[in-house]
C-alpha positions as CSV (number, residue, x, y, z in Angstrom):
1,X,-175.0,-33.7,-99.7
2,X,-173.4,-37.1,-99.2
3,X,-172.1,-38.0,-95.7
4,X,-168.4,-38.6,-95.3
5,X,-167.3,-42.2,-94.8
6,X,-165.5,-42.4,-91.4
7,X,-164.7,-46.1,-91.8
8,X,-161.3,-45.5,-93.4
9,X,-160.1,-42.9,-90.9
10,X,-157.3,-44.0,-88.6
11,X,-159.2,-42.9,-85.5
12,X,-160.9,-45.8,-83.7
13,X,-163.7,-43.5,-82.6
14,X,-164.4,-42.5,-86.2
15,X,-164.4,-46.2,-87.3
16,X,-166.7,-47.1,-84.5
17,X,-169.1,-44.3,-85.3
18,X,-169.2,-45.5,-88.9
19,X,-170.8,-48.7,-87.6
20,X,-173.0,-47.4,-84.8
21,X,-173.0,-43.6,-85.0
22,X,-176.5,-43.3,-86.4
23,X,-178.9,-43.1,-83.4
24,X,-181.4,-45.6,-84.6
25,X,-178.5,-48.2,-84.7
26,X,-177.7,-47.7,-81.0
27,X,-181.4,-48.0,-80.1
28,X,-181.7,-51.2,-82.1
29,X,-178.6,-52.6,-80.3
30,X,-180.2,-51.5,-76.9
31,X,-183.3,-53.4,-77.8
32,X,-181.2,-56.4,-78.9
33,X,-179.7,-56.4,-75.4
34,X,-183.2,-56.4,-74.0
35,X,-183.9,-59.6,-76.0
36,X,-185.6,-58.4,-79.1
37,X,-184.7,-60.3,-82.3
38,X,-187.5,-59.9,-84.8
39,X,-188.2,-57.1,-87.2
40,X,-191.7,-56.5,-85.9
41,X,-190.4,-56.4,-82.3
42,X,-187.9,-53.7,-83.2
43,X,-190.5,-51.7,-85.2
44,X,-193.0,-51.8,-82.4
45,X,-190.5,-50.9,-79.7
46,X,-189.0,-48.0,-81.7
47,X,-191.8,-46.7,-83.8
48,X,-189.4,-46.6,-86.7
49,X,-190.4,-46.6,-90.4
50,X,-190.0,-50.1,-91.9
51,X,-187.7,-48.7,-94.6
52,X,-185.4,-47.1,-92.1
53,X,-185.4,-50.2,-89.8
54,X,-184.5,-52.3,-92.8
55,X,-181.5,-50.0,-93.7
56,X,-180.3,-49.9,-90.1
57,X,-180.6,-53.7,-89.6
58,X,-178.8,-54.3,-92.9
59,X,-176.0,-51.9,-91.8
60,X,-175.6,-53.6,-88.4
61,X,-175.4,-57.0,-90.1
62,X,-172.9,-55.7,-92.7
63,X,-170.8,-54.2,-89.8
64,X,-170.8,-57.5,-88.0
65,X,-172.8,-56.4,-84.9
66,X,-175.9,-58.5,-85.7
67,X,-176.3,-61.8,-87.5
68,X,-179.3,-62.5,-89.6
69,X,-180.8,-66.0,-88.9
70,X,-183.8,-67.5,-90.8
71,X,-186.5,-68.7,-88.4
72,X,-189.3,-69.3,-90.9
73,X,-189.1,-70.6,-94.5
74,X,-192.7,-70.0,-95.4
75,X,-193.0,-67.1,-95.3
76,X,-189.3,-66.3,-95.2
77,X,-188.6,-64.5,-92.0
78,X,-185.3,-63.7,-90.3
79,X,-184.3,-62.7,-86.8
80,X,-181.4,-60.5,-85.8
81,X,-179.0,-61.9,-83.1
82,X,-176.1,-60.1,-81.5
83,X,-172.7,-61.3,-82.6
84,X,-169.6,-61.2,-80.3
85,X,-168.8,-57.7,-81.8
86,X,-172.4,-56.6,-81.0
87,X,-172.2,-58.0,-77.4
88,X,-168.9,-56.1,-76.9
89,X,-170.9,-52.9,-77.4
90,X,-172.9,-53.6,-74.2
91,X,-170.6,-51.6,-71.9
92,X,-171.0,-48.6,-74.2
93,X,-174.8,-48.8,-73.8
94,X,-174.4,-49.1,-70.0
95,X,-172.2,-46.1,-69.9
96,X,-174.8,-44.1,-72.0
97,X,-177.4,-45.2,-69.5
98,X,-175.4,-43.9,-66.5
99,X,-174.3,-40.7,-68.3
100,X,-177.9,-40.0,-69.5
101,X,-179.3,-40.5,-66.0
102,X,-176.6,-38.3,-64.5
103,X,-177.1,-35.4,-66.9
104,X,-180.4,-35.6,-68.8
105,X,-183.0,-37.1,-66.5
106,X,-184.3,-34.3,-64.3
107,X,-187.3,-36.5,-63.4
108,X,-185.1,-39.3,-62.3
109,X,-183.7,-42.5,-63.8
110,X,-186.1,-44.6,-65.8
111,X,-183.5,-47.4,-66.5
112,X,-180.7,-48.3,-64.1
113,X,-177.9,-50.9,-64.1
114,X,-178.5,-53.1,-61.1
115,X,-176.7,-56.0,-59.4
116,X,-178.5,-59.3,-60.3
117,X,-178.0,-60.7,-56.8
118,X,-178.7,-57.7,-54.5
119,X,-180.7,-55.3,-56.8
120,X,-178.3,-52.5,-55.8
121,X,-177.9,-49.8,-58.3
122,X,-174.5,-49.9,-60.0
123,X,-172.6,-46.8,-61.3
124,X,-170.3,-48.1,-64.1
125,X,-166.8,-46.7,-64.5
126,X,-164.1,-47.6,-67.0
127,X,-161.3,-49.7,-65.4
128,X,-158.0,-50.8,-66.8
129,X,-158.2,-54.6,-67.3
130,X,-154.5,-55.1,-66.5
131,X,-154.1,-52.9,-63.4
132,X,-157.7,-52.8,-62.2
133,X,-157.3,-49.0,-61.7
134,X,-160.2,-46.7,-62.7
135,X,-159.4,-44.8,-65.9
136,X,-159.3,-41.1,-65.1
137,X,-157.7,-38.3,-67.0
138,X,-155.3,-37.8,-64.1
139,X,-153.9,-41.3,-64.5
140,X,-154.4,-42.2,-68.2
141,X,-154.2,-40.5,-71.6
142,X,-154.6,-41.5,-75.2
143,X,-151.3,-42.5,-76.8
144,X,-150.2,-43.4,-80.2
145,X,-150.5,-47.0,-81.1
146,X,-148.2,-49.0,-83.4
147,X,-150.3,-48.2,-86.5
148,X,-150.5,-44.4,-85.8
149,X,-149.6,-42.2,-88.7
150,X,-147.7,-38.9,-88.3
151,X,-150.9,-36.8,-88.2
152,X,-152.3,-39.0,-85.3
153,X,-149.0,-38.8,-83.5
154,X,-149.0,-35.0,-83.7
155,X,-152.6,-34.8,-82.5
156,X,-151.8,-37.0,-79.5
157,X,-148.5,-35.3,-78.7
158,X,-150.5,-32.1,-77.9
159,X,-152.1,-33.9,-75.0
160,X,-148.8,-33.9,-73.2
161,X,-148.9,-30.1,-73.2
162,X,-152.5,-29.9,-71.8
163,X,-153.6,-30.4,-68.2
164,X,-155.9,-33.3,-67.7
165,X,-159.4,-32.1,-66.9
166,X,-161.9,-34.0,-64.8
């Protein structure tokens, strides 16, 4: 059975998942944030089959999250470097770290986000860039954007009838 293409859906979550929703892709991006750039580095870190790694790297390049750069002509070898779009995914990875530590690490955190100066552990939250206020369901809700179709507007209108949940 062929997987449905989410890239043409109006939902920004669906469009994003089309680019990074496969779990190997997110782990490759995580490793790219850790400084890995070469095929063999990703393969060693992830223990992923070469054919799968090739597919995932190609997909991330096609989606604009990684850029392929030639570092050797003989033999031809490329490295994979984060693009601006890829670097913009970093807060998502940080949020996954915090969420995973909070809910799925009974043995304790193995990776934490820490302040570079003090070493203090950080607890990331989503903040509105304009007001500086934390984004909570009590204060914010999804709303229809200028490109929303009728189906999206109906789906989002239902939120007004629901109570925000923490």
